[in-house]
C-alpha beads as a LAMMPS data file, in Angstrom:
LAMMPS data file: protein, C-alpha beads

102 atoms
101 bonds

1 atom types
1 bond types

-500.0 500.0 xlo xhi
-500.0 500.0 ylo yhi
-500.0 500.0 zlo zhi

Masses

1 110.0

Atoms # bond

1 1 1 6.712 -11.969 -4.277
2 1 1 7.815 -9.147 -6.540
3 1 1 9.336 -6.058 -4.930
4 1 1 9.463 -2.461 -6.105
5 1 1 11.054 0.667 -4.709
6 1 1 8.634 3.462 -3.900
7 1 1 10.557 5.835 -6.189
8 1 1 10.084 3.387 -9.077
9 1 1 6.329 3.295 -8.453
10 1 1 6.187 7.087 -8.191
11 1 1 8.128 7.556 -11.423
12 1 1 6.422 4.715 -13.290
13 1 1 3.133 4.342 -15.158
14 1 1 0.962 3.842 -11.994
15 1 1 -0.715 0.684 -13.236
16 1 1 -0.756 -0.620 -9.671
17 1 1 -2.941 1.015 -7.035
18 1 1 -0.824 2.072 -4.043
19 1 1 -2.202 0.517 -0.847
20 1 1 -0.893 1.874 2.453
21 1 1 -1.575 -0.725 5.141
22 1 1 -0.507 1.413 8.111
23 1 1 -3.141 2.188 10.721
24 1 1 -5.528 5.056 9.951
25 1 1 -3.958 7.418 12.494
26 1 1 -0.508 6.874 10.936
27 1 1 -1.917 7.432 7.455
28 1 1 -3.685 10.645 8.506
29 1 1 -0.451 12.055 9.939
30 1 1 1.127 11.807 6.496
31 1 1 1.009 9.631 3.388
32 1 1 2.133 9.450 -0.216
33 1 1 -0.264 11.441 -2.424
34 1 1 -2.695 9.078 -4.139
35 1 1 -2.248 6.217 -1.671
36 1 1 -5.321 4.340 -0.472
37 1 1 -5.420 3.480 3.233
38 1 1 -6.453 -0.070 4.061
39 1 1 -5.063 -0.954 7.512
40 1 1 -3.570 -4.413 7.922
41 1 1 -5.555 -4.808 11.158
42 1 1 -8.776 -4.680 9.103
43 1 1 -7.662 -6.830 6.145
44 1 1 -10.510 -9.289 6.616
45 1 1 -13.059 -6.569 5.909
46 1 1 -11.342 -4.615 3.155
47 1 1 -10.048 -7.432 0.965
48 1 1 -13.627 -7.844 -0.298
49 1 1 -13.477 -4.316 -1.772
50 1 1 -10.452 -5.144 -3.934
51 1 1 -10.400 -6.723 -7.373
52 1 1 -8.109 -9.758 -7.733
53 1 1 -7.422 -8.650 -11.329
54 1 1 -6.133 -5.197 -10.304
55 1 1 -2.397 -4.788 -9.664
56 1 1 -1.548 -3.441 -6.203
57 1 1 1.642 -1.964 -4.761
58 1 1 1.489 -2.528 -0.998
59 1 1 3.381 -0.357 1.474
60 1 1 3.577 0.412 5.184
61 1 1 6.091 2.286 7.349
62 1 1 9.106 0.002 6.875
63 1 1 7.903 -3.116 5.054
64 1 1 6.892 -5.820 7.536
65 1 1 3.143 -5.092 7.585
66 1 1 3.133 -4.722 3.811
67 1 1 4.754 -8.135 3.477
68 1 1 2.086 -9.663 5.736
69 1 1 -0.668 -7.999 3.667
70 1 1 0.839 -9.248 0.392
71 1 1 1.050 -12.783 1.787
72 1 1 -2.585 -12.670 2.958
73 1 1 -3.812 -11.283 -0.361
74 1 1 -1.820 -13.899 -2.295
75 1 1 -3.533 -16.606 -0.215
76 1 1 -6.867 -15.114 -1.359
77 1 1 -5.905 -15.440 -5.028
78 1 1 -4.496 -11.985 -5.735
79 1 1 -1.600 -12.374 -8.171
80 1 1 -0.566 -8.882 -9.262
81 1 1 1.045 -7.774 -6.005
82 1 1 4.137 -5.657 -5.503
83 1 1 5.818 -5.243 -2.130
84 1 1 7.083 -1.674 -1.770
85 1 1 10.597 -1.839 -0.296
86 1 1 11.428 0.670 2.435
87 1 1 7.928 2.042 2.769
88 1 1 6.876 5.441 4.020
89 1 1 9.851 5.546 6.393
90 1 1 12.189 6.106 3.449
91 1 1 9.897 8.418 1.479
92 1 1 11.123 11.999 1.060
93 1 1 8.601 13.467 -1.373
94 1 1 5.432 15.531 -0.933
95 1 1 3.120 14.370 1.855
96 1 1 -0.656 14.596 2.145
97 1 1 -2.313 14.663 5.561
98 1 1 -5.777 13.565 6.582
99 1 1 -7.753 10.559 5.432
100 1 1 -7.521 11.453 1.753
101 1 1 -11.234 12.304 1.521
102 1 1 -11.039 16.066 2.084

Bonds

1 1 1 2
2 1 2 3
3 1 3 4
4 1 4 5
5 1 5 6
6 1 6 7
7 1 7 8
8 1 8 9
9 1 9 10
10 1 10 11
11 1 11 12
12 1 12 13
13 1 13 14
14 1 14 15
15 1 15 16
16 1 16 17
17 1 17 18
18 1 18 19
19 1 19 20
20 1 20 21
21 1 21 22
22 1 22 23
23 1 23 24
24 1 24 25
25 1 25 26
26 1 26 27
27 1 27 28
28 1 28 29
29 1 29 30
30 1 30 31
31 1 31 32
32 1 32 33
33 1 33 34
34 1 34 35
35 1 35 36
36 1 36 37
37 1 37 38
38 1 38 39
39 1 39 40
40 1 40 41
41 1 41 42
42 1 42 43
43 1 43 44
44 1 44 45
45 1 45 46
46 1 46 47
47 1 47 48
48 1 48 49
49 1 49 50
50 1 50 51
51 1 51 52
52 1 52 53
53 1 53 54
54 1 54 55
55 1 55 56
56 1 56 57
57 1 57 58
58 1 58 59
59 1 59 60
60 1 60 61
61 1 61 62
62 1 62 63
63 1 63 64
64 1 64 65
65 1 65 66
66 1 66 67
67 1 67 68
68 1 68 69
69 1 69 70
70 1 70 71
71 1 71 72
72 1 72 73
73 1 73 74
74 1 74 75
75 1 75 76
76 1 76 77
77 1 77 78
78 1 78 79
79 1 79 80
80 1 80 81
81 1 81 82
82 1 82 83
83 1 83 84
84 1 84 85
85 1 85 86
86 1 86 87
87 1 87 88
88 1 88 89
89 1 89 90
90 1 90 91
91 1 91 92
92 1 92 93
93 1 93 94
94 1 94 95
95 1 95 96
96 1 96 97
97 1 97 98
98 1 98 99
99 1 99 100
100 1 100 101
101 1 101 102
């Protein structure tokens, strides 16, 4: 499993889609701009909406849920997965609120 720091993703070329696997209420309270919310608790339903060829950077609050999501996605054949170290708990940049669909 490849790891990346959130600051490296933010300052990099954004080839990987940022997936935030925290629960929807956590995401709505504040998230990294541009992140897509796909709660770990609903992974069985949302993994079908993802492309195995797309790179994904997976984050949560501190890292444990993101690691579980990366492991589950890898079992489903996803290969371009990055585990975001530290997660939202270490993020100090601009924050968006709401579900991202406003």
